[in-house]
C-alpha positions as CSV (number, residue, x, y, z in Angstrom):
1,M,0.0,0.0,0.0
2,N,1.4,3.4,-1.0
3,P,1.8,6.3,1.4
4,P,-1.5,8.2,1.9
5,E,-2.4,11.4,0.0
6,Q,-3.7,14.0,2.5
7,S,-6.5,16.4,1.7
8,F,-9.4,18.3,3.4
9,G,-13.1,18.1,2.5
10,F,-16.6,18.4,3.8
11,Q,-19.2,15.7,4.2
12,Y,-22.0,18.1,3.5
13,P,-20.4,21.0,1.5
14,W,-23.8,22.4,0.5
15,V,-24.3,23.7,4.1
16,L,-21.5,26.2,3.4
17,V,-24.1,28.2,1.4
18,L,-25.4,29.5,4.7
19,L,-22.2,31.5,5.1
20,A,-23.7,33.9,2.6
21,V,-26.4,34.7,5.2
22,L,-23.9,36.2,7.6
23,P,-23.4,39.5,5.7
24,L,-27.1,39.9,5.5
25,L,-27.5,39.5,9.2
26,G,-24.9,42.1,9.7
27,M,-26.7,44.5,7.4
28,L,-30.0,43.9,9.3
29,G,-28.3,44.4,12.6
30,G,-27.1,47.9,11.4
31,R,-30.4,49.1,9.9
32,A,-32.0,52.4,11.1
33,G,-34.2,52.2,14.2
34,A,-37.7,53.5,14.9
35,D,-38.4,57.3,15.1
36,S,-37.4,58.9,18.4
37,A,-40.2,59.5,20.9
38,V,-38.8,63.0,21.9
39,T,-37.2,65.4,19.5
40,F,-34.5,67.8,20.5
41,S,-33.6,70.8,18.5
42,S,-30.0,70.5,19.6
43,L,-27.9,67.9,21.4
44,H,-25.6,70.7,22.7
45,L,-27.1,70.5,26.2
46,L,-26.9,66.7,26.3
47,N,-23.1,66.8,25.6
48,R,-22.6,68.5,28.9
49,L,-24.2,65.7,30.9
50,G,-21.2,63.5,30.7
51,R,-18.6,61.9,28.6
52,Q,-19.8,59.2,26.1
53,P,-18.8,55.7,27.3
54,R,-16.8,53.6,24.9
55,P,-16.2,49.9,24.7
56,R,-12.6,48.9,25.5
57,W,-10.1,47.1,23.2
58,G,-9.9,50.1,20.8
59,G,-13.5,49.8,19.5
60,F,-13.5,46.0,19.1
61,S,-17.0,44.8,20.0
62,Y,-18.3,41.4,21.1
63,P,-20.7,41.0,18.1
64,V,-17.6,40.1,16.1
65,I,-17.4,36.9,18.3
66,L,-21.1,36.3,17.7
67,G,-20.4,36.3,13.9
68,L,-17.5,34.0,14.4
69,L,-19.6,31.6,16.4
70,L,-22.2,31.5,13.6
71,A,-19.5,30.9,11.0
72,L,-18.0,28.1,13.1
73,G,-21.4,26.5,13.6
74,I,-21.9,26.4,9.8
75,F,-18.5,24.9,9.3
76,A,-19.3,22.3,11.9
77,L,-22.7,21.4,10.3
78,A,-20.8,20.9,7.0
79,R,-18.8,18.2,8.8
80,P,-15.2,19.1,7.8
81,Q,-12.9,16.1,7.5
82,H,-9.2,15.5,7.2
83,L,-8.8,12.7,4.5
84,N,-6.1,10.1,4.2
85,T,-6.5,8.5,0.8
86,Y,-4.7,5.2,0.3
87,K,-4.3,3.5,-3.1
88,V,-4.6,-0.3,-2.5
89,V,-3.1,-2.3,-5.3
90,K,-4.2,-5.8,-6.0
91,E,-1.4,-8.1,-7.2
92,S,-1.8,-9.3,-10.8
93,G,-0.8,-12.9,-10.3
94,V,2.1,-12.5,-12.8
95,E,5.7,-12.9,-11.6
96,L,8.6,-12.0,-13.8
97,I,12.4,-12.1,-13.7
98,V,14.3,-9.7,-16.0
99,A,17.7,-11.2,-16.7
100,I,20.2,-8.6,-18.0
101,D,23.6,-9.3,-19.6
102,V,26.4,-7.4,-18.0
103,S,29.3,-8.9,-20.0
104,R,32.0,-6.5,-21.2
105,S,30.5,-6.3,-24.7
106,M,27.5,-4.4,-23.3
107,L,29.9,-1.4,-23.1
108,V,29.7,-1.1,-26.9
109,E,28.3,2.4,-27.7
110,D,26.0,1.7,-30.7
111,I,22.6,2.7,-29.4
112,P,21.3,6.3,-30.1
113,Y,19.8,7.8,-27.0
114,E,18.8,11.5,-26.3
115,G,21.0,12.8,-29.1
116,K,24.1,10.8,-28.4
117,M,25.4,7.2,-28.7
118,V,25.2,5.3,-25.4
119,N,26.3,1.8,-24.5
120,R,23.9,-1.2,-24.6
121,L,23.5,-1.5,-20.9
122,T,22.5,2.2,-20.5
123,A,19.9,1.9,-23.2
124,S,18.6,-1.4,-21.7
125,R,18.3,0.0,-18.3
126,A,16.3,3.0,-19.6
127,V,13.8,0.8,-21.4
128,I,13.5,-1.7,-18.5
129,R,12.8,1.2,-16.2
130,N,9.8,2.2,-18.2
131,F,8.7,-1.5,-18.5
132,L,8.7,-1.7,-14.7
133,K,6.6,1.4,-14.4
134,R,4.0,-0.1,-16.7
135,R,3.6,-3.2,-14.5
136,P,3.1,-1.8,-10.9
137,M,1.0,-4.8,-9.8
138,D,3.5,-7.5,-10.8
139,R,6.1,-9.1,-8.6
140,I,9.4,-8.7,-10.4
141,G,13.0,-9.8,-9.8
142,L,16.2,-8.7,-11.4
143,V,19.2,-11.0,-12.3
144,A,22.4,-9.8,-13.8
145,F,24.7,-12.3,-15.6
146,A,28.0,-12.6,-17.4
147,G,30.2,-15.5,-16.6
148,R,27.6,-16.5,-14.0
149,P,24.3,-15.2,-12.7
150,Y,24.0,-12.6,-9.9
151,L,20.8,-11.9,-8.1
152,V,20.3,-8.1,-8.0
153,S,16.8,-8.1,-6.5
154,P,14.6,-10.9,-5.3
155,I,11.1,-11.1,-6.7
156,T,9.2,-8.2,-5.1
157,L,6.3,-5.9,-5.4
158,D,8.3,-3.0,-4.1
159,H,8.9,-1.2,-7.4
160,E,10.8,1.7,-5.7
161,W,13.4,-0.9,-4.6
162,L,13.4,-2.4,-8.1
163,Q,14.2,1.0,-9.7
164,D,17.0,1.5,-7.2
165,S,18.3,-2.0,-7.8
166,L,18.3,-1.4,-11.6
167,S,20.6,1.6,-11.1
168,R,23.1,-0.7,-9.4
169,I,23.5,-3.0,-12.3
170,T,26.9,-2.3,-13.9
171,I,29.5,-4.0,-15.9
172,G,31.9,-5.9,-13.7
173,L,29.4,-7.3,-11.1
174,V,30.7,-10.8,-12.0
175,E,33.5,-12.3,-14.1
176,D,33.2,-11.8,-17.8
177,G,31.5,-14.3,-20.1
178,T,27.9,-15.1,-21.2
179,A,26.3,-17.9,-19.2
180,I,22.8,-18.0,-20.8
181,G,22.0,-21.5,-19.7
182,S,23.0,-20.8,-16.1
183,V,21.0,-17.6,-15.8
184,I,17.9,-19.4,-17.1
185,A,18.4,-22.2,-14.5
186,A,18.9,-19.7,-11.7
187,S,15.9,-17.6,-12.7
188,A,13.7,-20.7,-13.1
189,K,14.7,-21.9,-9.6
190,R,13.6,-18.5,-8.2
191,L,10.2,-18.8,-9.9
192,D,9.6,-22.5,-9.4
193,K,8.2,-22.4,-5.8
194,R,6.3,-19.2,-6.4
195,D,2.5,-19.4,-6.1
196,A,1.8,-17.4,-9.3
197,R,-0.7,-17.8,-12.1
198,S,1.9,-16.8,-14.7
199,K,5.7,-17.0,-14.5
200,V,7.9,-15.3,-17.1
201,I,11.6,-14.7,-17.7
202,V,12.7,-11.8,-20.0
203,L,16.3,-12.5,-21.1
204,L,18.3,-9.6,-22.6
205,T,21.7,-10.3,-24.0
206,D,24.1,-9.2,-26.7
207,G,26.2,-12.3,-27.0
208,A,26.4,-16.1,-27.5
209,N,26.5,-18.6,-24.7
210,N,30.2,-19.3,-23.8
211,S,30.1,-20.0,-20.1
212,G,28.5,-22.4,-17.7
213,N,27.8,-26.1,-17.8
214,L,24.2,-26.1,-18.9
215,A,23.1,-25.7,-22.5
216,P,20.6,-22.8,-23.0
217,V,17.9,-24.7,-24.9
218,T,18.1,-27.6,-22.3
219,A,17.6,-25.0,-19.5
220,A,14.7,-23.6,-21.4
221,E,13.1,-27.0,-21.8
222,L,13.4,-27.6,-18.0
223,A,11.9,-24.2,-17.3
224,N,9.0,-25.0,-19.6
225,Q,8.3,-28.1,-17.6
226,L,8.0,-25.9,-14.5
227,G,5.4,-23.7,-16.3
228,I,7.8,-20.8,-17.0
229,K,7.7,-18.9,-20.2
230,I,10.8,-17.2,-21.6
231,H,11.1,-14.3,-24.0
232,T,14.6,-13.5,-25.4
233,I,16.0,-10.2,-26.7
234,A,19.2,-9.7,-28.6
235,V,20.4,-6.1,-28.3
236,G,23.0,-4.3,-30.4
237,T,24.3,-4.1,-33.9
238,P,26.6,-6.7,-35.6
239,G,30.1,-6.0,-36.8
240,R,33.3,-4.9,-35.2
241,H,33.2,-2.5,-32.3
242,T,35.5,-1.0,-29.7
243,I,34.9,-0.8,-26.0
244,P,36.8,1.4,-23.5
245,T,39.0,-0.5,-21.0
246,S,41.5,0.6,-18.3
247,S,44.3,-0.2,-20.8
248,G,42.7,1.6,-23.8
249,P,40.2,0.8,-26.5
250,L,39.6,-2.9,-27.2
251,S,38.3,-4.1,-30.5
252,L,35.8,-7.0,-30.6
253,N,33.7,-8.8,-33.2
254,Q,30.1,-8.9,-32.2
255,E,28.6,-12.4,-31.9
256,F,24.8,-12.9,-32.1
257,D,23.6,-16.5,-31.7
258,L,20.1,-15.7,-32.8
259,E,19.4,-19.4,-33.5
260,T,20.0,-20.3,-29.9
261,L,17.9,-17.4,-28.6
262,Q,15.0,-18.4,-30.9
263,G,15.4,-22.0,-29.7
264,I,15.1,-20.9,-26.1
265,A,12.0,-18.9,-26.8
266,K,10.4,-21.8,-28.7
267,A,11.2,-24.4,-26.1
268,A,9.7,-22.2,-23.3
269,G,6.6,-20.9,-25.1
270,G,7.9,-17.4,-25.6
271,E,9.0,-15.2,-28.4
272,S,12.4,-14.0,-29.6
273,F,13.3,-10.5,-30.7
274,M,16.3,-8.4,-31.9
275,A,16.7,-4.7,-31.1
276,Q,19.3,-2.5,-32.8
277,D,18.1,0.8,-31.6
278,L,16.2,2.2,-28.6
279,E,12.9,2.7,-30.4
280,N,12.8,-0.9,-31.4
281,L,13.8,-2.0,-27.9
282,E,10.9,0.1,-26.5
283,R,8.5,-1.5,-28.9
284,I,9.7,-5.0,-28.0
285,F,9.2,-4.4,-24.3
286,G,5.8,-2.8,-25.1
287,Y,4.9,-5.9,-27.0
288,I,6.0,-8.2,-24.2
289,D,3.9,-6.1,-21.8
290,S,0.8,-6.6,-24.1
291,L,1.5,-10.4,-24.3
292,E,1.6,-10.8,-20.5
293,T,-1.7,-9.0,-19.9
294,T,-3.5,-9.7,-16.6
295,E,-6.4,-8.4,-14.6
296,R,-5.0,-5.4,-13.0
297,T,-7.2,-3.7,-10.4
298,A,-6.6,-1.1,-7.8
299,R,-9.0,0.4,-5.3
300,T,-8.9,3.6,-3.3
301,R,-9.5,3.6,0.5
302,V,-10.3,6.9,2.2
303,D,-9.8,7.2,6.0
304,P,-11.6,10.4,7.2
305,T,-10.9,12.1,10.5
306,D,-14.0,14.1,11.5
307,L,-13.2,17.6,12.8
308,F,-16.8,18.3,14.1
309,A,-15.9,17.7,17.8
310,P,-12.9,20.2,17.8
311,L,-15.0,22.9,16.2
312,V,-17.8,22.4,18.8
313,V,-15.3,22.7,21.6
314,L,-14.0,25.9,20.0
315,M,-17.5,27.2,19.7
316,F,-18.2,26.6,23.4
317,A,-14.9,28.3,24.3
318,L,-15.8,31.4,22.3
319,A,-19.4,31.4,23.7
320,L,-18.0,31.4,27.2
321,L,-15.5,34.2,26.3
322,R,-18.4,36.2,24.9
323,A,-20.5,35.7,28.0
324,I,-17.7,36.7,30.3
325,G,-16.8,39.7,28.1
326,Q,-20.3,41.0,28.2
327,E,-20.1,41.2,32.0
328,T,-16.5,42.5,32.2
329,W,-14.3,43.7,29.3
330,W,-17.0,44.9,26.9
331,R,-19.5,46.2,29.5
332,R,-20.4,49.8,29.1
333,S,-20.4,52.3,32.0
334,P,-24.0,53.1,33.3
């Protein structure tokens, strides 16, 4: 459940219309009185009878408190409330693991992104970040792999943690290599005991399997027996590339074993893709998102805190102050 959104409202807001009556009452209270019973030609003689008494507090008069009491009474009748609104998310029943290649070749800068060329890992992280945002009700885990798999985040519904974990995926987490069979086995093991209606592995790599003791297609067949579907994505462009290293640029020849990736997807009931630019990678993840559609529901819970009682207490305090003031501070001299 997400942190609550706080707001203020009224249970009966139409009662506030009565506030418009207060100025009318003030006008009626200040209207001209009846004609005088005795008419004087001049008030000059009366001025000598004594000084005109004045209310204290610089002219502030207790009817102001009466108006405030009426206004508070109207607000109280409207039942003001402090509202805590919670968004309660119902889990979708789909659990995914996104397996991300962090071998050295993912440093190749051949993906255009925001007006410049970035490496494959940077582009992949940006697209996966958006993919996670589109599936807020799925339990998702993150596994990085090169020469062996490395668990970055266990399967969780905490997507804020997932986003932070995604930022921690870098080249060099594990020894270099591309152990596709091993990462499929490790991901399948994580999903095997999960009580989920649908279990999916999204495997993103830019190379061919060259590490580990388990063949990728064999691992996919075993995963399929556990009811796990696998989608594969090859990212990058073929040809010769250079990557930065501590000892200077290193030239490498890009390997794409598309046949193996297609075999993995076929064996595990998924689909295989290739992305050579960011737009295509976005479309692929969007398509995978549409393939794994689920019933996604969320409801809103509102916890109101009624402010009626504090307003009534304040009204009683002001009424008491007005009663005391009439007999003391605001009393006129006889």
